[in-house]
C-alpha positions as CSV (number, residue, x, y, z in Angstrom):
1,M,7.0,-6.8,253.2
2,F,10.8,-5.4,252.7
3,L,12.2,-5.8,249.3
4,Y,15.9,-7.6,249.8
5,V,18.4,-6.5,247.1
6,S,21.8,-8.1,247.6
7,I,25.1,-6.0,247.3
8,H,25.9,-8.3,244.3
9,D,22.6,-7.0,242.5
10,L,23.3,-3.3,243.2
11,F,26.9,-4.2,241.8
12,L,25.5,-5.6,238.8
13,I,23.0,-2.2,238.4
14,F,26.0,0.1,238.7
15,L,27.8,-1.5,236.2
16,G,24.9,-1.7,233.9
17,I,24.6,2.4,234.4
18,L,28.2,2.7,234.1
19,F,28.2,0.9,230.7
20,L,25.3,2.9,229.1
21,V,27.0,6.2,230.4
22,L,30.6,4.9,228.9
23,V,28.5,3.9,225.4
24,L,26.7,7.5,225.6
25,I,30.1,9.4,225.8
26,G,31.3,7.3,223.1
27,V,28.5,8.2,221.1
28,L,28.7,11.9,221.5
29,L,32.5,11.7,221.2
30,S,32.0,10.1,217.8
31,Y,29.4,12.8,216.7
32,V,31.6,15.4,217.7
33,L,34.6,14.0,216.1
34,Y,32.4,13.8,212.8
35,Q,31.0,17.0,212.8
36,H,34.8,18.3,213.2
37,T,35.6,16.2,210.1
38,V,32.5,17.4,208.2
39,S,33.8,20.9,209.2
40,R,37.0,20.7,208.3
41,H,36.4,19.2,204.8
42,M,33.9,21.9,204.4
43,R,36.6,24.3,204.9
44,E,39.3,22.8,202.8
45,W,36.7,22.2,200.0
46,S,35.5,25.7,200.1
47,V,38.9,27.0,200.0
48,M,39.5,24.9,196.8
49,I,36.3,25.4,194.9
50,E,37.0,29.4,195.6
51,N,40.4,29.0,194.0
52,K,39.1,27.1,191.0
53,I,36.5,29.6,190.4
54,A,39.1,32.6,190.9
55,D,41.4,30.7,188.5
56,A,38.5,30.2,185.9
57,I,37.7,34.0,186.2
58,V,41.4,35.1,185.9
59,Y,42.7,32.7,183.4
60,S,41.4,31.5,180.0
61,H,40.0,28.2,179.2
62,E,43.4,27.3,177.4
63,E,45.5,28.7,180.2
64,R,44.0,26.7,183.1
65,S,45.9,23.6,184.6
66,S,44.0,20.5,184.8
67,D,43.4,19.7,188.2
68,E,43.0,16.3,188.9
69,M,42.4,16.5,192.6
70,F,39.5,18.7,192.0
71,D,37.7,16.6,189.2
72,L,38.1,13.8,191.8
73,Y,36.2,15.3,194.6
74,S,33.4,16.7,191.9
75,K,32.3,13.4,191.8
76,K,31.5,13.2,195.8
77,S,27.8,14.7,196.0
78,P,28.6,16.5,199.3
79,F,31.3,18.1,197.5
80,R,29.1,18.9,194.4
81,Y,26.3,20.4,196.6
82,L,28.8,23.1,198.2
83,F,30.4,23.8,194.5
84,L,27.1,24.6,193.2
85,E,26.1,26.8,196.5
86,K,29.7,28.5,196.1
87,L,29.1,29.2,192.0
88,V,25.4,30.6,192.6
89,A,26.8,32.7,195.3
90,S,29.4,34.0,192.9
91,K,27.4,34.7,190.1
92,K,25.5,37.4,192.0
93,K,28.3,39.2,193.0
94,F,30.1,39.1,189.4
95,S,29.1,40.7,186.3
96,G,29.9,40.3,182.4
97,S,32.5,37.6,181.1
98,A,33.1,36.5,185.0
99,Q,29.5,35.6,185.2
100,Q,29.8,33.8,182.1
101,T,32.7,32.1,183.1
102,I,31.1,31.0,186.1
103,Q,28.0,29.5,184.0
104,Q,30.3,27.7,182.1
105,L,31.8,25.8,184.9
106,F,28.5,24.9,186.0
107,I,27.8,23.4,182.8
108,D,30.9,21.6,182.5
109,Y,30.1,19.9,185.7
110,N,26.7,19.2,185.2
111,L,25.5,20.7,188.3
112,Q,22.1,21.2,187.0
113,I,21.8,17.5,188.4
114,E,22.1,18.7,191.8
115,A,19.3,21.7,191.5
116,L,16.9,19.3,189.6
117,Q,17.3,17.0,192.4
118,K,16.3,19.5,194.8
119,L,13.1,20.2,192.8
120,K,12.3,16.3,193.9
121,K,12.4,17.1,197.9
122,K,9.5,17.6,199.9
123,K,10.8,20.3,201.8
124,A,9.5,23.4,200.5
125,H,13.0,25.4,201.5
126,L,15.2,22.9,199.1
127,I,12.7,23.3,196.2
128,A,13.0,26.9,196.1
129,V,16.8,26.7,196.3
130,G,16.8,24.5,193.5
131,I,14.3,26.8,191.4
132,Q,16.8,29.8,192.4
133,E,19.6,27.6,191.3
134,L,18.4,27.0,187.6
135,T,17.6,30.5,187.5
136,V,21.0,32.2,188.3
137,M,22.2,29.8,186.3
138,E,20.0,31.0,183.3
139,M,18.7,27.2,182.7
140,A,15.6,28.2,180.6
141,V,15.4,24.9,179.3
142,Y,14.1,23.7,182.5
143,L,11.0,26.0,182.6
144,P,8.7,23.2,182.2
145,Q,10.3,21.6,185.7
146,I,9.8,24.9,187.1
147,S,6.5,25.9,186.0
148,V,4.8,23.1,187.5
149,F,5.7,25.0,191.2
150,L,3.4,28.1,190.1
151,K,0.8,26.7,192.3
152,Y,2.6,25.2,195.0
153,P,1.0,25.9,198.7
154,S,4.1,27.2,199.9
155,S,4.6,30.8,199.4
156,Q,8.7,30.2,199.6
157,V,8.2,28.1,196.3
158,Y,5.6,30.0,194.2
159,Q,7.5,33.1,194.5
160,E,10.7,31.5,193.2
161,A,8.9,29.9,190.5
162,Q,7.3,33.4,189.5
163,Y,10.5,34.8,189.7
164,A,11.9,32.5,187.1
165,M,9.3,32.7,184.3
166,V,9.3,36.7,184.7
167,V,13.4,36.1,184.5
168,F,13.3,34.0,181.3
169,K,10.0,34.6,179.4
170,G,9.4,38.7,180.4
171,F,6.3,40.0,180.2
172,D,5.1,36.7,179.0
173,G,6.1,35.2,182.4
174,L,3.3,37.0,184.0
175,S,0.9,35.0,182.6
176,F,0.9,33.1,185.8
177,L,-1.7,36.3,187.2
178,N,-4.4,35.0,185.1
179,E,-5.4,32.4,187.2
180,F,-3.3,33.1,190.5
181,S,-5.3,33.0,193.8
182,Y,-2.4,33.6,196.5
183,T,-1.5,37.2,197.7
184,I,1.8,38.7,195.8
185,S,3.4,40.2,198.7
186,D,4.8,43.8,197.8
187,W,8.5,42.3,198.3
188,Q,7.9,40.1,195.5
189,Q,5.7,42.5,193.6
190,L,8.9,45.0,193.7
191,R,11.4,41.8,192.3
192,L,9.1,41.4,189.7
193,L,9.0,44.5,188.1
194,R,12.9,44.7,188.7
195,S,13.0,41.9,186.5
196,L,11.4,43.3,183.8
197,K,13.0,45.7,181.6
198,T,10.7,46.2,178.7
199,I,6.4,45.1,177.9
200,P,5.4,44.4,174.5
201,E,3.1,46.6,172.7
202,D,0.3,43.8,172.6
203,S,0.6,44.4,176.9
204,I,-2.6,45.9,177.2
205,A,-5.2,43.4,176.7
206,P,-3.7,40.8,179.5
207,A,-3.1,44.1,181.5
208,I,-6.9,45.0,181.6
209,G,-7.7,41.6,182.3
210,W,-5.5,41.4,185.5
211,L,-7.2,45.2,186.6
212,K,-10.3,43.0,186.9
213,S,-9.0,40.7,188.5
214,R,-10.7,39.4,191.9
215,N,-7.3,39.3,193.6
216,T,-6.6,42.3,195.2
217,S,-2.7,42.0,195.0
218,V,-2.8,41.1,191.3
219,V,-4.5,44.4,190.7
220,V,-2.3,46.3,193.0
221,F,1.0,44.5,191.0
222,T,-0.8,45.3,187.6
223,L,-1.4,49.2,188.6
224,R,2.4,49.4,189.6
225,L,3.3,47.8,186.4
226,L,1.6,50.4,184.5
227,R,2.9,52.9,186.3
228,K,6.5,52.0,185.8
229,F,6.1,51.5,182.1
230,Q,3.6,54.3,182.0
231,V,1.2,52.6,179.9
232,F,-1.0,55.7,178.8
233,S,-3.6,53.8,176.9
234,V,-5.2,52.1,179.9
235,Y,-5.9,55.5,181.6
236,E,-10.0,55.3,181.7
237,H,-9.4,51.5,183.2
238,V,-7.5,53.0,185.9
239,R,-9.7,55.2,186.7
240,E,-12.8,53.3,187.0
241,L,-10.8,51.6,190.2
242,L,-11.7,54.9,192.0
243,T,-14.6,53.4,193.1
244,H,-13.2,49.7,193.8
245,T,-14.0,48.1,197.2
246,S,-10.8,48.3,198.3
247,I,-8.7,51.2,199.6
248,D,-5.5,49.8,198.8
249,I,-6.7,49.5,194.8
250,R,-7.8,52.9,195.1
251,L,-4.7,54.2,196.7
252,Q,-2.8,52.7,193.9
253,A,-5.2,54.0,191.5
254,V,-4.9,57.6,192.5
255,R,-0.9,57.1,192.2
256,T,-1.0,55.8,188.5
257,L,-3.3,58.3,187.6
258,Q,-0.7,61.0,188.5
259,S,2.1,58.8,186.4
260,L,-0.7,58.9,183.4
261,E,-1.4,62.1,183.9
262,N,-3.7,64.1,181.0
263,I,-5.0,67.5,180.9
264,D,-8.3,65.8,182.8
265,T,-6.5,64.2,185.4
266,V,-7.0,67.2,187.5
267,T,-10.9,67.4,187.4
268,H,-11.2,63.8,187.5
269,L,-9.6,63.8,190.9
270,T,-11.2,66.9,192.0
271,D,-14.8,65.3,190.9
272,D,-14.0,61.7,192.6
273,Y,-12.6,63.4,195.9
274,G,-15.9,63.7,197.7
275,N,-16.3,60.4,197.6
276,Q,-13.4,59.2,199.0
277,P,-12.5,58.2,202.7
278,A,-10.2,60.5,204.4
279,E,-7.1,58.6,203.6
280,L,-7.9,58.4,199.9
281,Q,-8.7,62.3,200.2
282,L,-5.2,62.9,201.4
283,Q,-3.7,61.0,198.9
284,I,-5.3,62.8,195.9
285,M,-4.3,66.1,197.5
286,K,-0.9,65.1,197.6
287,T,-1.5,63.7,193.8
288,L,-2.6,67.3,193.0
289,K,-0.2,69.1,194.7
290,R,2.4,67.6,192.7
291,S,0.6,68.3,189.3
292,D,1.8,71.8,190.2
293,D,-1.4,73.0,188.1
294,K,-2.7,76.6,189.2
295,R,-6.1,75.2,188.6
296,C,-6.3,73.4,191.5
297,C,-5.8,76.5,193.8
298,D,-9.9,77.1,194.6
299,F,-9.8,73.7,195.3
300,F,-7.2,73.4,198.0
301,R,-8.7,76.6,199.4
302,F,-12.1,75.4,199.7
303,Q,-10.9,72.6,201.5
304,L,-8.4,74.6,203.9
305,L,-11.5,76.3,205.3
306,N,-14.4,74.0,204.9
307,H,-12.9,70.2,205.8
308,P,-13.5,69.1,208.9
309,R,-10.2,67.5,209.3
310,A,-6.9,69.0,210.8
311,D,-4.6,66.7,208.6
312,V,-6.4,67.9,205.4
313,K,-6.9,71.3,206.3
314,L,-2.6,71.2,206.4
315,A,-2.2,69.4,203.4
316,A,-4.5,72.2,201.7
317,A,-2.4,75.1,203.0
318,E,0.7,73.2,202.5
319,A,-0.2,72.8,198.6
320,L,-1.5,76.3,198.5
321,V,2.2,77.4,199.4
322,S,3.6,74.9,196.9
323,L,1.7,77.0,194.1
324,G,2.7,80.1,195.2
325,A,-0.4,81.4,197.0
326,K,1.2,82.4,200.3
327,D,-0.5,86.1,200.2
328,D,-3.7,84.6,200.0
329,L,-2.4,82.3,203.1
330,L,-1.5,85.2,205.0
331,A,-4.6,87.0,204.3
332,I,-6.8,84.2,205.8
333,S,-4.3,84.1,208.6
334,G,-4.5,87.7,209.6
335,D,-8.4,87.8,209.0
336,K,-10.0,88.2,212.4
337,T,-12.8,86.2,212.0
338,S,-10.5,83.2,211.1
339,P,-10.8,80.3,214.0
340,D,-7.2,79.7,216.0
341,R,-7.0,76.1,214.8
342,L,-7.2,77.4,211.3
343,V,-4.7,80.1,211.9
344,Q,-2.2,77.9,213.3
345,I,-2.6,75.5,210.7
346,I,-1.5,78.3,208.1
347,K,1.5,79.2,209.9
348,H,2.3,75.7,210.6
349,A,2.3,75.3,206.6
350,L,4.1,78.6,206.1
351,G,7.1,77.7,208.6
352,E,7.3,74.3,206.7
353,R,7.8,76.1,203.9
354,L,10.2,78.5,204.9
355,C,12.6,76.1,206.5
């Protein structure tokens, strides 16, 4: 049975399709026009805001003329969000009195309202931006609102909260380490360390507690912290970490012992050397080389002659060259009983030194 469609029906179908196409074209054109309008407004607003910031920095409060148009726009939400974004970016670029001027603009226009609104959003990146804006603008009064995000699931959010706590409270802001279960990335560790200028004299007790944390990244960060501020009183606690199950923690412990070096450090490291994997042994070799201690010569000579790994032998040879034992190395390489591989390693070490 054939389906019969009249010309009239086909014409109606064609009109329907044509109507839908025209509607879609209209929607698309409206969207493009809207985006163009928004883009134009953003460009105009950006110029207006940048001029406002520049005038505020150049002229004193008394010299500035009132700007009714700017004040009118400043009541519109899209404009305020852009204003806030520009202020934050500008404050990061400038220093001194210019920063204070920018911060005062933030206060004068109550832009903390927009920053706080972002803390109520569900999207992690918006929350993180809100925390960052309050931090850059030094709004320590809102620390209670920021601190609730220290245990937020998103790293983007809790990292900004951590940074804010340290910026506003210094060493005391690291109290989140007491119960922190997430990993602190290397980038975040460096960020936190850079924000710390000093640590109090009573910082030893919290630091010792962090060295015992089950969170490997907390222990690593603490070791870097002790190394930066050279907290010599925790030397023995750091030394205990040479037997830690984490290789990364052991590596950081060796580097920290070097920073906290005392008269017994060479003995401690050489005593622990045999119990460490090759990766740690190389780090100990580098640390002992930097100590520039003549007492290490016998240790390096033994490693050069007896260690099975070529890279460790090379490190030992280079350390001996660094300590001025070039004649000993030449004697070993000139001995006819020395293996060819050992002679090559010594020549390489001497060549590296002479270049």
